[in-house]
ZAKEZA-147248 format. One line per field, with one value per residue (C-alpha): residue number from 1; residue in one letter; x negated, y negated, z. Coordinates in Angstrom, 2 decimals, decimal comma, padded with zeros to 5 digits. Layout:
N
i: NUM ...;
aa: A ...;
u: X ...;
v: Y ...;
w: Z ...;
//
This chain:
177
i: 1 2 3 4 5 6 7 8 9 10 11 12 13 14 15 16 17 18 19 20 21 22 23 24 25 26 27 28 29 30 31 32 33 34 35 36 37 38 39 40 41 42 43 44 45 46 47 48 49 50 51 52 53 54 55 56 57 58 59 60 61 62 63 64 65 66 67 68 69 70 71 72 73 74 75 76 77 78 79 80 81 82 83 84 85 86 87 88 89 90 91 92 93 94 95 96 97 98 99 100 101 102 103 104 105 106 107 108 109 110 111 112 113 114 115 116 117 118 119 120 121 122 123 124 125 126 127 128 129 130 131 132 133 134 135 136 137 138 139 140 141 142 143 144 145 146 147 148 149 150 151 152 153 154 155 156 157 158 159 160 161 162 163 164 165 166 167 168 169 170 171 172 173 174 175 176 177;
aa: M A R V V G G E R G G R V L L N E S F R Y H H N R T A R D K I Y W K C W R P H C R A G L Q T N V F D R Q G D H N Q A V L V L G A S P H I H G E E G K F L D Y S E T L N R M R L Q I R G D P T L P I R A V Y D R E V V G A D A R G V E N V P A F H S V R S T L N R T R M Q Q I P P I P A N F E E V L I E G V W A T T Q R E S R F L L E Q D N F W Q Y V M F A T D Q A;
u: 030,99 028,83 025,41 022,58 021,30 018,88 020,28 019,58 016,89 015,07 016,94 019,29 023,06 025,65 028,38 031,54 034,89 034,25 033,16 029,72 028,23 025,10 023,30 024,51 022,75 021,50 022,41 021,00 023,59 025,21 024,38 026,84 027,54 029,61 031,25 028,95 031,63 031,32 035,07 035,81 035,34 035,55 033,03 031,78 029,89 027,65 025,30 021,68 019,41 016,33 017,72 014,45 013,93 015,42 018,64 020,07 020,35 023,47 025,44 028,45 031,09 032,15 034,64 035,84 038,10 040,27 039,16 041,09 040,18 040,50 038,02 034,83 034,52 033,29 030,62 029,43 029,08 027,05 024,87 024,20 023,35 020,89 019,33 018,80 017,03 014,83 013,84 012,80 010,67 009,07 008,34 006,61 006,00 004,61 008,03 009,62 012,48 014,80 014,18 015,03 018,20 019,25 018,64 020,75 023,59 023,73 023,71 026,44 028,63 028,12 029,01 032,12 030,91 032,77 031,11 027,54 025,59 024,59 020,88 020,39 021,75 019,30 016,18 014,65 015,45 013,73 010,75 010,36 010,54 007,82 005,58 005,76 004,21 001,40 -001,62 -002,06 -004,47 -007,80 -009,11 -012,72 -014,71 -015,71 -012,05 -011,60 -011,00 -009,71 -008,35 -005,47 -003,28 -005,19 -008,40 -006,86 -005,23 -001,55 -002,54 -004,22 -007,80 -010,59 -010,80 -012,85 -016,48 -018,19 -017,39 -020,07 -018,80 -022,29 -023,23 -019,61 -018,88 -016,39 -016,86 -013,98 -014,46 -012,94 -014,82 -014,23 -017,02;
v: 033,12 030,28 029,70 027,21 025,32 022,46 018,94 015,90 014,55 017,79 018,91 021,85 021,72 024,33 025,19 026,89 027,29 024,42 022,03 020,66 020,25 018,61 019,80 018,06 019,84 023,24 024,91 028,14 030,38 028,13 025,63 022,75 021,22 018,20 017,27 015,20 012,54 009,81 009,31 013,05 014,45 018,12 020,37 023,92 026,25 029,07 031,62 030,57 031,19 029,68 026,70 026,12 029,76 032,10 031,02 034,56 034,69 035,98 032,93 033,73 031,03 031,06 028,19 025,36 022,31 020,94 018,28 015,10 015,28 017,80 020,43 019,37 022,00 019,54 018,13 021,60 022,58 019,41 020,12 023,76 022,83 020,21 022,70 025,22 022,53 021,65 025,29 025,52 022,37 023,68 026,98 025,29 021,52 021,37 022,02 018,98 017,67 017,36 021,02 022,12 020,03 021,37 024,97 024,45 022,82 025,82 028,15 026,13 026,43 030,20 030,37 028,23 025,30 022,17 019,42 019,19 016,03 013,62 013,59 009,94 010,69 013,55 012,42 010,47 013,28 015,83 013,49 013,15 016,94 017,32 014,71 016,62 019,63 017,75 016,57 012,78 010,92 010,50 006,97 007,90 010,85 012,11 012,85 015,09 018,67 021,17 024,32 026,77 026,93 024,01 026,07 029,11 029,85 030,69 034,37 033,89 034,26 031,89 028,68 026,28 027,22 024,51 021,23 018,84 015,59 014,19 014,41 013,71 016,56 019,40 022,46 024,61 027,96 031,41 034,64 035,89 035,47;
w: 016,74 017,99 016,44 016,77 013,70 013,12 013,41 011,25 013,54 014,16 017,29 017,73 017,32 018,32 015,81 017,07 015,27 012,81 015,56 016,29 019,78 021,19 024,30 027,46 030,34 031,46 034,75 036,14 034,47 031,79 029,10 028,81 025,41 024,38 021,11 018,91 018,35 021,00 021,52 021,91 025,40 024,42 026,07 025,76 028,07 026,83 028,29 028,85 025,84 024,21 022,25 020,37 019,40 016,83 015,08 015,35 019,13 020,88 022,00 024,17 024,67 028,32 028,19 025,97 026,16 023,31 020,84 020,00 016,30 013,48 012,38 010,63 007,90 005,25 007,52 008,51 004,83 004,28 007,29 006,40 002,79 004,03 006,46 003,66 001,60 004,58 005,04 001,38 001,70 004,91 003,17 000,23 000,56 -002,99 -004,55 -006,21 -004,08 -007,06 -007,98 -004,42 -004,53 -007,95 -006,85 -003,74 -005,70 -008,03 -005,02 -003,30 -006,39 -006,36 -002,64 -003,13 -001,02 -002,10 -000,07 -001,40 -000,47 -003,22 -004,10 -003,12 000,37 001,10 -000,75 002,16 004,62 002,40 001,88 005,67 006,02 003,39 005,03 008,33 006,55 004,78 006,81 007,13 004,87 006,69 007,31 006,51 005,17 008,64 009,40 006,35 007,49 004,97 006,61 006,61 003,50 001,98 001,82 000,08 -003,24 -003,59 -003,51 -000,10 -001,37 -000,34 -002,38 -000,23 -000,81 001,26 002,97 004,21 005,69 006,29 002,59 001,65 -000,71 -000,96 -003,20 -004,36 -006,08 -006,15 -005,48 -009,04 -011,59;
//
């Protein structure tokens, strides 16, 4: 069963039978994929679907050519473990990266995954993922705009009482007395 997952650089990657494919081109009725290894000329054709959308879409393999290398089971375990860590960071960017890593290592042991990435090899990737979720630091006080999840408590109640950039103050308070 073919499925689409997130790649290392934020794009989408197709996984099919322990092989990894990158998007090559899209025709009217097919999507053409090629093996991610530069020296391998293996290709795959699938039905047309939204590559950026839901991960649980029906992907039908219409044709495939043979690879010149072995299966990549270890790499796929590594990639899926890293994607799970990224999803946790995107869900809550305030979590410590080491805690997310440790939780995933324990979960990987329970699932029987043998090839877990070392912390030093995923730390910068997880930091970049976190920084994409956190707003940039403003250059001056006029650029400060607190909104969305940053203006509410963890229980979704209002926390930002007032913000005045002209007088340069921000007041936080809850509605409870």
